[in-house]
ZALUMKE-925587 format. One record per residue (C-alpha): x, y, z. Coordinates in nm, 3 decimals, padded with zeros to 5 digits. Example, Ala and Ser with C-alpha at 12.3 -4.5 7.8 and 13.67 -1.06 7.14 Angstrom:
ZALUMKE-925587
px: 01.230 | py: -00.450 | pz: 00.780 $
px: 01.367 | py: -00.106 | pz: 00.714 $
END
This chain:
ZALUMKE-925587
px: 05.172 | py: 04.332 | pz: 14.791 $
px: 05.338 | py: 04.247 | pz: 15.121 $
px: 05.592 | py: 04.497 | pz: 15.250 $
px: 05.937 | py: 04.346 | pz: 15.300 $
px: 06.189 | py: 04.565 | pz: 15.485 $
px: 06.563 | py: 04.545 | pz: 15.437 $
px: 06.764 | py: 04.466 | pz: 15.755 $
px: 06.885 | py: 04.826 | pz: 15.789 $
px: 06.526 | py: 04.953 | pz: 15.759 $
px: 06.408 | py: 04.710 | pz: 16.028 $
px: 06.695 | py: 04.829 | pz: 16.248 $
px: 06.571 | py: 05.186 | pz: 16.219 $
px: 06.223 | py: 05.078 | pz: 16.330 $
px: 06.376 | py: 04.892 | pz: 16.625 $
px: 06.576 | py: 05.203 | pz: 16.718 $
px: 06.265 | py: 05.421 | pz: 16.699 $
px: 06.085 | py: 05.178 | pz: 16.926 $
px: 06.376 | py: 05.191 | pz: 17.170 $
px: 06.363 | py: 05.571 | pz: 17.165 $
px: 05.992 | py: 05.563 | pz: 17.254 $
px: 06.066 | py: 05.319 | pz: 17.536 $
px: 06.335 | py: 05.556 | pz: 17.661 $
px: 06.062 | py: 05.815 | pz: 17.715 $
px: 06.091 | py: 06.023 | pz: 17.397 $
px: 05.764 | py: 06.125 | pz: 17.232 $
px: 05.890 | py: 06.300 | pz: 16.918 $
px: 06.159 | py: 06.107 | pz: 16.729 $
px: 06.342 | py: 06.233 | pz: 16.420 $
px: 06.468 | py: 05.972 | pz: 16.173 $
px: 06.770 | py: 06.084 | pz: 15.970 $
px: 06.780 | py: 05.874 | pz: 15.651 $
px: 06.946 | py: 05.957 | pz: 15.319 $
px: 06.753 | py: 06.018 | pz: 14.999 $
px: 06.683 | py: 05.674 | pz: 14.855 $
px: 06.692 | py: 05.487 | pz: 15.188 $
px: 06.318 | py: 05.413 | pz: 15.174 $
px: 06.161 | py: 05.653 | pz: 15.422 $
px: 05.813 | py: 05.599 | pz: 15.277 $
px: 05.852 | py: 05.224 | pz: 15.336 $
px: 05.947 | py: 05.300 | pz: 15.697 $
px: 05.633 | py: 05.512 | pz: 15.736 $
px: 05.420 | py: 05.243 | pz: 15.575 $
px: 05.552 | py: 04.973 | pz: 15.810 $
px: 05.490 | py: 05.185 | pz: 16.120 $
px: 05.141 | py: 05.288 | pz: 16.013 $
px: 05.056 | py: 04.929 | pz: 15.915 $
px: 05.141 | py: 04.830 | pz: 16.272 $
px: 04.927 | py: 05.112 | pz: 16.405 $
px: 04.635 | py: 05.010 | pz: 16.181 $
px: 04.655 | py: 04.642 | pz: 16.272 $
px: 04.641 | py: 04.735 | pz: 16.638 $
px: 04.316 | py: 04.923 | pz: 16.575 $
px: 04.471 | py: 05.265 | pz: 16.643 $
px: 04.478 | py: 05.585 | pz: 16.440 $
px: 04.771 | py: 05.731 | pz: 16.250 $
px: 04.846 | py: 06.008 | pz: 16.001 $
px: 05.113 | py: 06.069 | pz: 15.739 $
px: 05.167 | py: 06.445 | pz: 15.701 $
px: 05.303 | py: 06.589 | pz: 15.372 $
px: 05.358 | py: 06.951 | pz: 15.273 $
px: 05.286 | py: 06.912 | pz: 14.900 $
px: 04.991 | py: 06.778 | pz: 14.702 $
px: 05.224 | py: 06.573 | pz: 14.483 $
px: 05.371 | py: 06.404 | pz: 14.791 $
px: 05.022 | py: 06.325 | pz: 14.923 $
px: 04.938 | py: 06.153 | pz: 14.594 $
px: 05.270 | py: 05.970 | pz: 14.585 $
px: 05.227 | py: 05.842 | pz: 14.942 $
px: 04.866 | py: 05.736 | pz: 14.881 $
px: 04.983 | py: 05.529 | pz: 14.583 $
px: 05.249 | py: 05.363 | pz: 14.799 $
px: 04.996 | py: 05.281 | pz: 15.071 $
px: 04.773 | py: 05.124 | pz: 14.806 $
px: 05.067 | py: 04.920 | pz: 14.681 $
px: 05.119 | py: 04.771 | pz: 15.027 $
px: 04.744 | py: 04.735 | pz: 15.093 $
px: 04.725 | py: 04.988 | pz: 15.377 $
px: 04.364 | py: 05.116 | pz: 15.397 $
px: 04.359 | py: 05.494 | pz: 15.430 $
px: 04.175 | py: 05.817 | pz: 15.361 $
px: 04.313 | py: 06.145 | pz: 15.226 $
px: 04.258 | py: 06.478 | pz: 15.401 $
px: 04.307 | py: 06.731 | pz: 15.125 $
px: 04.075 | py: 06.993 | pz: 14.980 $
px: 03.804 | py: 06.834 | pz: 14.761 $
px: 03.984 | py: 06.501 | pz: 14.745 $
px: 03.784 | py: 06.205 | pz: 14.616 $
px: 03.929 | py: 05.974 | pz: 14.881 $
px: 03.820 | py: 06.182 | pz: 15.178 $
px: 03.721 | py: 05.918 | pz: 15.437 $
px: 03.755 | py: 06.044 | pz: 15.795 $
px: 03.640 | py: 05.711 | pz: 15.939 $
px: 03.956 | py: 05.535 | pz: 15.815 $
px: 04.215 | py: 05.465 | pz: 16.086 $
px: 04.504 | py: 05.590 | pz: 15.870 $
px: 04.502 | py: 05.924 | pz: 15.692 $
px: 04.732 | py: 06.090 | pz: 15.438 $
px: 04.719 | py: 06.454 | pz: 15.541 $
px: 04.797 | py: 06.772 | pz: 15.349 $
px: 04.948 | py: 07.015 | pz: 15.600 $
px: 04.791 | py: 07.310 | pz: 15.418 $
px: 04.447 | py: 07.153 | pz: 15.470 $
px: 04.485 | py: 07.078 | pz: 15.843 $
px: 04.625 | py: 07.426 | pz: 15.900 $
px: 04.273 | py: 07.550 | pz: 15.813 $
px: 04.079 | py: 07.261 | pz: 15.968 $
px: 04.095 | py: 07.044 | pz: 16.278 $
px: 04.355 | py: 06.768 | pz: 16.289 $
px: 04.214 | py: 06.415 | pz: 16.271 $
px: 04.224 | py: 06.208 | pz: 16.588 $
px: 04.558 | py: 06.023 | pz: 16.599 $
px: 04.771 | py: 05.800 | pz: 16.818 $
px: 05.078 | py: 05.854 | pz: 16.599 $
px: 05.172 | py: 06.106 | pz: 16.329 $
px: 05.453 | py: 06.064 | pz: 16.077 $
px: 05.586 | py: 06.394 | pz: 15.939 $
px: 05.745 | py: 06.376 | pz: 15.594 $
px: 06.036 | py: 06.609 | pz: 15.501 $
px: 06.039 | py: 06.717 | pz: 15.865 $
px: 06.335 | py: 06.953 | pz: 15.823 $
px: 06.086 | py: 07.195 | pz: 15.663 $
px: 05.844 | py: 07.219 | pz: 15.952 $
px: 05.510 | py: 07.397 | pz: 15.906 $
px: 05.359 | py: 07.609 | pz: 16.185 $
px: 05.056 | py: 07.381 | pz: 16.203 $
px: 05.286 | py: 07.083 | pz: 16.259 $
px: 05.484 | py: 07.267 | pz: 16.529 $
px: 05.164 | py: 07.329 | pz: 16.724 $
px: 05.058 | py: 06.968 | pz: 16.687 $
px: 05.395 | py: 06.834 | pz: 16.803 $
px: 05.372 | py: 07.027 | pz: 17.128 $
px: 05.032 | py: 06.893 | pz: 17.223 $
px: 05.047 | py: 06.688 | pz: 17.543 $
px: 04.950 | py: 06.350 | pz: 17.399 $
px: 05.120 | py: 06.379 | pz: 17.058 $
px: 05.353 | py: 06.097 | pz: 16.959 $
px: 05.537 | py: 06.171 | pz: 16.638 $
px: 05.807 | py: 06.047 | pz: 16.401 $
px: 05.983 | py: 06.292 | pz: 16.166 $
px: 06.145 | py: 06.174 | pz: 15.843 $
px: 06.424 | py: 06.369 | pz: 15.674 $
px: 06.744 | py: 06.326 | pz: 15.479 $
px: 06.868 | py: 06.659 | pz: 15.615 $
px: 06.752 | py: 06.720 | pz: 15.974 $
px: 07.005 | py: 07.001 | pz: 16.019 $
px: 06.760 | py: 07.292 | pz: 16.025 $
px: 06.847 | py: 07.538 | pz: 16.305 $
px: 06.610 | py: 07.501 | pz: 16.599 $
px: 06.476 | py: 07.159 | pz: 16.492 $
px: 06.569 | py: 07.020 | pz: 16.833 $
px: 06.301 | py: 07.242 | pz: 16.989 $
px: 06.034 | py: 07.030 | pz: 16.822 $
px: 06.186 | py: 06.679 | pz: 16.830 $
px: 06.333 | py: 06.509 | pz: 17.137 $
px: 06.595 | py: 06.284 | pz: 16.979 $
px: 06.732 | py: 06.159 | pz: 16.648 $
px: 06.769 | py: 05.804 | pz: 16.513 $
px: 07.027 | py: 05.757 | pz: 16.238 $
px: 06.987 | py: 05.522 | pz: 15.945 $
px: 07.314 | py: 05.419 | pz: 15.775 $
px: 07.453 | py: 05.745 | pz: 15.625 $
px: 07.489 | py: 05.808 | pz: 15.253 $
px: 07.845 | py: 05.678 | pz: 15.217 $
px: 07.752 | py: 05.344 | pz: 15.373 $
px: 07.458 | py: 05.311 | pz: 15.133 $
px: 07.693 | py: 05.383 | pz: 14.842 $
px: 07.928 | py: 05.110 | pz: 14.967 $
px: 07.639 | py: 04.864 | pz: 14.977 $
px: 07.532 | py: 04.949 | pz: 14.624 $
px: 07.203 | py: 05.106 | pz: 14.738 $
px: 07.302 | py: 05.449 | pz: 14.605 $
px: 07.547 | py: 05.555 | pz: 14.334 $
px: 07.851 | py: 05.780 | pz: 14.397 $
px: 07.880 | py: 06.136 | pz: 14.265 $
px: 08.123 | py: 06.268 | pz: 14.005 $
px: 08.131 | py: 06.646 | pz: 14.043 $
px: 08.252 | py: 06.905 | pz: 13.792 $
px: 08.307 | py: 07.262 | pz: 13.911 $
px: 08.195 | py: 07.474 | pz: 13.615 $
px: 08.162 | py: 07.844 | pz: 13.532 $
px: 07.954 | py: 08.015 | pz: 13.801 $
px: 07.811 | py: 08.366 | pz: 13.847 $
px: 07.993 | py: 08.629 | pz: 14.052 $
px: 07.784 | py: 08.675 | pz: 14.370 $
px: 07.993 | py: 08.959 | pz: 14.517 $
px: 07.776 | py: 09.240 | pz: 14.645 $
px: 07.442 | py: 09.058 | pz: 14.620 $
px: 07.208 | py: 09.163 | pz: 14.901 $
px: 07.142 | py: 08.904 | pz: 15.172 $
px: 06.783 | py: 08.845 | pz: 15.288 $
px: 06.708 | py: 08.601 | pz: 15.574 $
px: 07.053 | py: 08.448 | pz: 15.535 $
px: 07.029 | py: 08.385 | pz: 15.161 $
px: 07.117 | py: 08.590 | pz: 14.855 $
px: 06.823 | py: 08.791 | pz: 14.729 $
px: 06.636 | py: 08.575 | pz: 14.475 $
px: 06.575 | py: 08.831 | pz: 14.199 $
px: 06.935 | py: 08.956 | pz: 14.184 $
px: 07.068 | py: 08.600 | pz: 14.206 $
px: 06.856 | py: 08.515 | pz: 13.903 $
px: 07.000 | py: 08.809 | pz: 13.709 $
px: 07.357 | py: 08.707 | pz: 13.796 $
px: 07.286 | py: 08.346 | pz: 13.698 $
px: 07.160 | py: 08.453 | pz: 13.354 $
px: 07.516 | py: 08.558 | pz: 13.270 $
px: 07.634 | py: 08.196 | pz: 13.251 $
px: 07.333 | py: 08.030 | pz: 13.082 $
px: 07.532 | py: 07.959 | pz: 12.767 $
px: 07.803 | py: 07.788 | pz: 12.973 $
px: 07.541 | py: 07.563 | pz: 13.138 $
px: 07.421 | py: 07.433 | pz: 12.803 $
px: 07.776 | py: 07.395 | pz: 12.667 $
px: 07.890 | py: 07.203 | pz: 12.976 $
px: 07.599 | py: 06.960 | pz: 12.948 $
px: 07.682 | py: 06.899 | pz: 12.581 $
px: 08.045 | py: 06.836 | pz: 12.683 $
px: 08.003 | py: 06.619 | pz: 12.996 $
px: 07.634 | py: 06.526 | pz: 13.012 $
px: 07.668 | py: 06.259 | pz: 12.743 $
px: 07.308 | py: 06.319 | pz: 12.640 $
px: 07.178 | py: 06.154 | pz: 12.957 $
px: 06.856 | py: 06.243 | pz: 13.138 $
px: 06.904 | py: 06.534 | pz: 13.379 $
px: 06.742 | py: 06.752 | pz: 13.643 $
px: 06.847 | py: 07.116 | pz: 13.671 $
px: 06.790 | py: 07.370 | pz: 13.948 $
px: 06.770 | py: 07.734 | pz: 13.842 $
px: 06.799 | py: 08.052 | pz: 14.049 $
px: 06.455 | py: 08.185 | pz: 13.949 $
px: 06.162 | py: 08.105 | pz: 13.724 $
px: 06.286 | py: 08.346 | pz: 13.456 $
px: 06.627 | py: 08.182 | pz: 13.477 $
px: 06.468 | py: 07.838 | pz: 13.431 $
px: 06.276 | py: 07.965 | pz: 13.129 $
px: 06.589 | py: 08.109 | pz: 12.969 $
px: 06.777 | py: 07.785 | pz: 13.030 $
px: 06.491 | py: 07.598 | pz: 12.864 $
px: 06.502 | py: 07.833 | pz: 12.564 $
px: 06.874 | py: 07.783 | pz: 12.509 $
px: 06.858 | py: 07.406 | pz: 12.558 $
px: 06.580 | py: 07.388 | pz: 12.299 $
px: 06.787 | py: 07.604 | pz: 12.065 $
px: 07.068 | py: 07.350 | pz: 12.103 $
px: 06.830 | py: 07.071 | pz: 12.001 $
px: 06.786 | py: 06.931 | pz: 12.354 $
px: 06.425 | py: 06.884 | pz: 12.462 $
px: 06.373 | py: 07.010 | pz: 12.817 $
px: 06.069 | py: 07.117 | pz: 13.020 $
px: 06.013 | py: 07.339 | pz: 13.323 $
px: 05.852 | py: 07.242 | pz: 13.653 $
px: 05.786 | py: 07.569 | pz: 13.836 $
px: 05.509 | py: 07.761 | pz: 14.010 $
px: 05.428 | py: 07.928 | pz: 13.676 $
px: 05.337 | py: 07.594 | pz: 13.516 $
px: 04.979 | py: 07.471 | pz: 13.545 $
px: 04.930 | py: 07.168 | pz: 13.777 $
px: 04.794 | py: 06.955 | pz: 13.492 $
px: 05.093 | py: 07.050 | pz: 13.271 $
px: 05.336 | py: 06.957 | pz: 13.549 $
px: 05.163 | py: 06.621 | pz: 13.593 $
px: 05.188 | py: 06.549 | pz: 13.220 $
px: 05.554 | py: 06.649 | pz: 13.212 $
px: 05.646 | py: 06.427 | pz: 13.508 $
px: 05.449 | py: 06.136 | pz: 13.363 $
px: 05.647 | py: 06.161 | pz: 13.040 $
px: 05.979 | py: 06.223 | pz: 13.217 $
px: 05.940 | py: 05.904 | pz: 13.423 $
px: 05.939 | py: 05.691 | pz: 13.107 $
px: 06.265 | py: 05.510 | pz: 13.038 $
px: 06.256 | py: 05.626 | pz: 12.676 $
px: 06.120 | py: 05.973 | pz: 12.759 $
px: 06.128 | py: 06.237 | pz: 12.486 $
px: 06.219 | py: 06.490 | pz: 12.757 $
px: 06.593 | py: 06.493 | pz: 12.828 $
px: 06.585 | py: 06.745 | pz: 13.113 $
px: 06.355 | py: 06.892 | pz: 13.375 $
px: 06.426 | py: 07.244 | pz: 13.508 $
px: 06.297 | py: 07.368 | pz: 13.843 $
px: 06.377 | py: 07.622 | pz: 14.114 $
px: 06.285 | py: 07.435 | pz: 14.430 $
px: 05.970 | py: 07.232 | pz: 14.356 $
px: 06.175 | py: 06.917 | pz: 14.281 $
px: 06.407 | py: 06.935 | pz: 14.582 $
px: 06.186 | py: 06.719 | pz: 14.806 $
px: 06.016 | py: 06.388 | pz: 14.739 $
px: 06.076 | py: 06.378 | pz: 14.362 $
px: 06.231 | py: 06.050 | pz: 14.254 $
px: 06.311 | py: 05.936 | pz: 13.900 $
px: 06.580 | py: 05.672 | pz: 13.940 $
px: 06.728 | py: 05.679 | pz: 13.589 $
px: 06.827 | py: 06.048 | pz: 13.604 $
px: 07.208 | py: 06.046 | pz: 13.577 $
px: 07.299 | py: 06.415 | pz: 13.554 $
px: 07.233 | py: 06.701 | pz: 13.796 $
px: 07.280 | py: 07.065 | pz: 13.691 $
px: 07.322 | py: 07.301 | pz: 13.987 $
px: 07.265 | py: 07.656 | pz: 13.859 $
px: 07.110 | py: 07.801 | pz: 14.175 $
px: 07.373 | py: 07.960 | pz: 14.405 $
px: 07.302 | py: 07.913 | pz: 14.775 $
px: 07.470 | py: 08.105 | pz: 15.054 $
px: 07.380 | py: 07.903 | pz: 15.365 $
px: 07.121 | py: 07.637 | pz: 15.275 $
px: 07.322 | py: 07.316 | pz: 15.308 $
px: 07.000 | py: 07.116 | pz: 15.353 $
px: 06.863 | py: 07.235 | pz: 15.018 $
px: 07.195 | py: 07.153 | pz: 14.852 $
px: 07.196 | py: 06.798 | pz: 14.991 $
px: 06.834 | py: 06.748 | pz: 14.886 $
px: 06.933 | py: 06.847 | pz: 14.532 $
px: 07.222 | py: 06.598 | pz: 14.530 $
px: 06.987 | py: 06.325 | pz: 14.645 $
px: 06.772 | py: 06.359 | pz: 14.332 $
px: 07.032 | py: 06.174 | pz: 14.120 $
px: 07.178 | py: 05.916 | pz: 14.357 $
px: 06.917 | py: 05.640 | pz: 14.327 $
px: 07.024 | py: 05.323 | pz: 14.149 $
px: 06.889 | py: 05.214 | pz: 13.811 $
px: 06.987 | py: 04.947 | pz: 13.555 $
px: 07.320 | py: 05.039 | pz: 13.398 $
px: 07.371 | py: 05.340 | pz: 13.625 $
px: 07.701 | py: 05.332 | pz: 13.816 $
px: 07.769 | py: 05.702 | pz: 13.887 $
px: 07.580 | py: 06.032 | pz: 13.890 $
px: 07.737 | py: 06.338 | pz: 13.726 $
px: 07.698 | py: 06.680 | pz: 13.889 $
px: 07.763 | py: 06.990 | pz: 13.677 $
px: 07.796 | py: 07.263 | pz: 13.940 $
px: 07.742 | py: 07.615 | pz: 13.805 $
px: 07.655 | py: 07.751 | pz: 14.150 $
px: 07.968 | py: 07.705 | pz: 14.359 $
px: 07.757 | py: 07.513 | pz: 14.613 $
px: 07.954 | py: 07.187 | pz: 14.597 $
px: 08.278 | py: 07.362 | pz: 14.694 $
px: 08.112 | py: 07.616 | pz: 14.926 $
px: 07.948 | py: 07.346 | pz: 15.138 $
px: 08.213 | py: 07.076 | pz: 15.077 $
px: 08.296 | py: 06.999 | pz: 15.439 $
px: 07.935 | py: 07.015 | pz: 15.561 $
px: 07.779 | py: 06.783 | pz: 15.305 $
px: 08.070 | py: 06.536 | pz: 15.309 $
px: 08.043 | py: 06.514 | pz: 15.688 $
px: 07.669 | py: 06.451 | pz: 15.659 $
px: 07.731 | py: 06.179 | pz: 15.398 $
px: 07.989 | py: 06.013 | pz: 15.625 $
px: 07.839 | py: 06.025 | pz: 15.975 $
px: 07.478 | py: 06.146 | pz: 15.938 $
px: 07.321 | py: 06.357 | pz: 16.213 $
px: 07.405 | py: 06.271 | pz: 16.572 $
px: 07.234 | py: 06.566 | pz: 16.741 $
px: 06.953 | py: 06.803 | pz: 16.650 $
px: 07.011 | py: 07.178 | pz: 16.662 $
px: 06.808 | py: 07.321 | pz: 16.950 $
px: 06.885 | py: 07.684 | pz: 16.869 $
px: 07.151 | py: 07.716 | pz: 17.139 $
px: 07.455 | py: 07.906 | pz: 17.023 $
px: 07.774 | py: 07.708 | pz: 17.071 $
px: 08.127 | py: 07.828 | pz: 17.024 $
px: 08.287 | py: 07.648 | pz: 16.733 $
px: 08.654 | py: 07.565 | pz: 16.748 $
px: 08.854 | py: 07.742 | pz: 16.480 $
px: 08.991 | py: 07.475 | pz: 16.246 $
px: 09.364 | py: 07.434 | pz: 16.248 $
px: 09.544 | py: 07.511 | pz: 15.920 $
px: 09.619 | py: 07.143 | pz: 15.849 $
px: 09.259 | py: 07.036 | pz: 15.914 $
px: 09.134 | py: 07.322 | pz: 15.697 $
px: 09.363 | py: 07.217 | pz: 15.412 $
px: 09.250 | py: 06.854 | pz: 15.438 $
px: 08.884 | py: 06.961 | pz: 15.428 $
px: 08.924 | py: 07.175 | pz: 15.115 $
px: 08.842 | py: 07.007 | pz: 14.781 $
px: 09.073 | py: 07.003 | pz: 14.481 $
px: 08.962 | py: 07.122 | pz: 14.137 $
px: 09.132 | py: 06.961 | pz: 13.840 $
px: 09.281 | py: 07.228 | pz: 13.608 $
px: 09.229 | py: 06.990 | pz: 13.318 $
px: 08.861 | py: 06.888 | pz: 13.334 $
px: 08.722 | py: 07.084 | pz: 13.631 $
px: 08.646 | py: 06.771 | pz: 13.835 $
px: 08.596 | py: 06.856 | pz: 14.205 $
px: 08.732 | py: 06.589 | pz: 14.437 $
px: 08.891 | py: 06.527 | pz: 14.773 $
px: 09.272 | py: 06.569 | pz: 14.793 $
px: 09.468 | py: 06.301 | pz: 14.610 $
px: 09.772 | py: 06.283 | pz: 14.381 $
px: 09.569 | py: 06.274 | pz: 14.058 $
px: 09.231 | py: 06.366 | pz: 13.910 $
px: 09.006 | py: 06.059 | pz: 13.929 $
px: 08.817 | py: 06.176 | pz: 13.622 $
px: 09.082 | py: 06.260 | pz: 13.360 $
px: 09.400 | py: 06.134 | pz: 13.528 $
px: 09.576 | py: 06.472 | pz: 13.553 $
px: 09.869 | py: 06.427 | pz: 13.792 $
px: 09.930 | py: 06.702 | pz: 14.046 $
px: 10.293 | py: 06.797 | pz: 14.120 $
px: 10.437 | py: 06.564 | pz: 14.383 $
px: 10.599 | py: 06.694 | pz: 14.699 $
px: 10.965 | py: 06.596 | pz: 14.707 $
px: 10.959 | py: 06.583 | pz: 15.087 $
px: 10.704 | py: 06.301 | pz: 15.099 $
px: 10.858 | py: 05.956 | pz: 15.111 $
px: 10.676 | py: 05.625 | pz: 15.079 $
px: 10.758 | py: 05.268 | pz: 15.165 $
px: 10.761 | py: 05.074 | pz: 14.838 $
px: 10.525 | py: 04.784 | pz: 14.792 $
px: 10.259 | py: 04.884 | pz: 15.046 $
px: 09.896 | py: 04.973 | pz: 14.987 $
px: 09.980 | py: 05.328 | pz: 15.092 $
px: 10.252 | py: 05.345 | pz: 14.825 $
px: 10.024 | py: 05.211 | pz: 14.552 $
px: 09.753 | py: 05.468 | pz: 14.628 $
px: 09.993 | py: 05.758 | pz: 14.683 $
px: 10.167 | py: 05.688 | pz: 14.352 $
px: 09.863 | py: 05.813 | pz: 14.165 $
px: 09.922 | py: 05.542 | pz: 13.903 $
px: 09.570 | py: 05.447 | pz: 13.793 $
px: 09.688 | py: 05.141 | pz: 13.601 $
px: 09.884 | py: 05.013 | pz: 13.901 $
px: 09.589 | py: 05.065 | pz: 14.137 $
px: 09.352 | py: 04.891 | pz: 13.897 $
px: 09.595 | py: 04.604 | pz: 13.857 $
px: 09.678 | py: 04.557 | pz: 14.227 $
px: 09.369 | py: 04.671 | pz: 14.423 $
px: 09.066 | py: 04.621 | pz: 14.198 $
px: 09.097 | py: 04.236 | pz: 14.173 $
px: 09.119 | py: 04.216 | pz: 14.554 $
px: 08.812 | py: 04.435 | pz: 14.595 $
px: 08.623 | py: 04.212 | pz: 14.349 $
px: 08.726 | py: 03.905 | pz: 14.551 $
px: 08.597 | py: 04.068 | pz: 14.871 $
px: 08.262 | py: 04.154 | pz: 14.710 $
px: 08.222 | py: 03.806 | pz: 14.562 $
px: 08.308 | py: 03.624 | pz: 14.886 $
px: 08.185 | py: 03.858 | pz: 15.159 $
px: 07.905 | py: 04.074 | pz: 15.023 $
px: 07.677 | py: 03.828 | pz: 14.835 $
px: 07.577 | py: 04.064 | pz: 14.551 $
px: 07.240 | py: 04.009 | pz: 14.382 $
px: 07.385 | py: 04.022 | pz: 14.030 $
px: 07.681 | py: 04.157 | pz: 13.833 $
px: 07.540 | py: 04.512 | pz: 13.820 $
px: 07.497 | py: 04.514 | pz: 14.197 $
px: 07.846 | py: 04.370 | pz: 14.244 $
px: 07.990 | py: 04.639 | pz: 14.014 $
px: 07.836 | py: 04.919 | pz: 14.221 $
px: 07.954 | py: 04.767 | pz: 14.550 $
px: 08.307 | py: 04.709 | pz: 14.423 $
px: 08.335 | py: 05.059 | pz: 14.277 $
px: 08.219 | py: 05.212 | pz: 14.608 $
px: 08.480 | py: 05.020 | pz: 14.810 $
px: 08.749 | py: 05.094 | pz: 14.551 $
px: 08.665 | py: 05.466 | pz: 14.553 $
px: 08.686 | py: 05.473 | pz: 14.933 $
px: 09.039 | py: 05.328 | pz: 14.917 $
px: 09.178 | py: 05.512 | pz: 14.614 $
px: 08.954 | py: 05.814 | pz: 14.558 $
px: 08.886 | py: 05.715 | pz: 14.198 $
px: 08.682 | py: 05.490 | pz: 13.971 $
px: 08.830 | py: 05.168 | pz: 13.835 $
px: 08.799 | py: 05.149 | pz: 13.459 $
px: 08.711 | py: 04.782 | pz: 13.478 $
px: 08.410 | py: 04.554 | pz: 13.508 $
px: 08.349 | py: 04.314 | pz: 13.795 $
px: 08.232 | py: 04.032 | pz: 13.570 $
px: 08.545 | py: 04.059 | pz: 13.351 $
px: 08.795 | py: 04.069 | pz: 13.638 $
px: 08.998 | py: 03.772 | pz: 13.757 $
px: 08.962 | py: 03.821 | pz: 14.131 $
px: 09.254 | py: 03.758 | pz: 14.366 $
px: 09.229 | py: 03.701 | pz: 14.739 $
px: 09.280 | py: 04.011 | pz: 14.953 $
px: 09.620 | py: 04.069 | pz: 15.109 $
px: 09.613 | py: 04.117 | pz: 15.488 $
px: 09.669 | py: 04.491 | pz: 15.435 $
px: 09.377 | py: 04.536 | pz: 15.194 $
px: 09.150 | py: 04.316 | pz: 15.406 $
px: 09.243 | py: 04.522 | pz: 15.714 $
px: 09.161 | py: 04.848 | pz: 15.534 $
px: 08.817 | py: 04.718 | pz: 15.431 $
px: 08.751 | py: 04.588 | pz: 15.784 $
px: 08.853 | py: 04.925 | pz: 15.929 $
px: 08.602 | py: 05.104 | pz: 15.708 $
px: 08.331 | py: 04.858 | pz: 15.810 $
px: 08.416 | py: 04.893 | pz: 16.178 $
px: 08.396 | py: 05.270 | pz: 16.150 $
px: 08.042 | py: 05.237 | pz: 16.019 $
px: 07.945 | py: 04.994 | pz: 16.297 $
px: 08.079 | py: 05.223 | pz: 16.568 $
px: 07.900 | py: 05.525 | pz: 16.419 $
px: 07.565 | py: 05.344 | pz: 16.406 $
px: 07.556 | py: 05.158 | pz: 16.735 $
px: 07.197 | py: 05.082 | pz: 16.827 $
px: 07.026 | py: 05.283 | pz: 17.099 $
px: 07.020 | py: 05.093 | pz: 17.427 $
px: 06.673 | py: 04.962 | pz: 17.495 $
px: 06.497 | py: 05.055 | pz: 17.813 $
px: 06.159 | py: 04.960 | pz: 17.951 $
px: 05.943 | py: 05.268 | pz: 17.956 $
px: 05.592 | py: 05.349 | pz: 17.827 $
px: 05.545 | py: 05.364 | pz: 17.450 $
px: 05.282 | py: 05.553 | pz: 17.249 $
px: 04.942 | py: 05.392 | pz: 17.231 $
px: 04.905 | py: 05.177 | pz: 16.922 $
px: 05.276 | py: 05.098 | pz: 16.888 $
px: 05.253 | py: 04.720 | pz: 16.884 $
px: 05.429 | py: 04.396 | pz: 16.805 $
px: 05.287 | py: 04.371 | pz: 16.452 $
px: 05.544 | py: 04.354 | pz: 16.169 $
px: 05.839 | py: 04.354 | pz: 16.405 $
px: 05.761 | py: 04.685 | pz: 16.579 $
px: 05.854 | py: 04.651 | pz: 16.945 $
px: 05.592 | py: 04.716 | pz: 17.212 $
END
């Protein structure tokens, strides 16, 4: 099968090439979960192979090695696998899929280019390799915000951030409910995080609430859950089973063959397994597109990257899927609200090099605007607005705020969901139909809902195909253009310069030389 890149994927490859020409040797690519990072790696290593040079894809988990090897086979990229006792061990092949645990005990294969998967979690063996004189490398990560990452990579290239992918219908938006969570006061801190064993004990106190909340808001849909410990995951499984909901665990205590069987069954559209419970094993590289519910039951103190990786597990698109529901029993969504929303909006513009910088203390108004609102009716966690976008609960209006009747600002500020759906939704549908060229009605629905949510903060209870579209007013058109312009300015391509590039980085498949 021939690999066909989307325009935004090809732009990332062009930007990486420009970064190499600018003299950088180790380039980090920041791309959201679901962007297609494995396709990027495949395209770059195909170019390397067709130029007769050597390349390696480095993964930190056996499951990711197998997943990548399958993808290379799909796109007819000849390769070997360097992993203990692997049947496809073939060191003569130009391209290798490499287990980092294996090369940490052996010699690295000869390479002209290495691609490091999930590069925010950087292994010591990889660090040493990156600092070799002739090493040219590309890191791939949805969350390259690890402290000190800038010591190992020279620069960062941004793919369109998560919110832009939601607007384009390539990812689905999140609907977050802030649920009962454990009291973490007094828990000992180890290496910046709450001590795992005590966190697990605290989390056990709200297991019943986790099951009850899923029954209430999960709608029986397929889910992934993250527990605080293995014993916590096992207790959650026990209580879900007692409630008649078939769930399985995916932890270090499960045998590899059992985990493989569970995942194989879970991937089926009509799977008998409704939920999969893990601690951290599913946070990276695990993708089942039709999962619609995420249960966050693992409290985190500082690990924003882990939190974002968890969110990414449910944001892929699938037939009939328009939104992903997050049942947060950890407090993480509110705790990291500003950090993960900023990452979703602008991506990563600079890698942390370990240098301490003095952060400006946020002003009271900015702090208030950054804080999320929790609906007292349904528990929905959302950005500040006059009403709850989930249940419609209207917050008390400030008498001092005055609006100019008839404007877009007035319609949105009114909090009247029926009025917004009547006035704004048909215009958004017209814009999608005439400007966005959707593939089909389902794609158009996702695109329209993303644009509508950006303007109103809520979901339109309407279908694209059943809406009589009306041409955008100048005000609505200007708002949409402003949002698009903001994305363009935030993702301006790196200026190309003529400098040496890594050996083997050629013209093939659109990769600049």
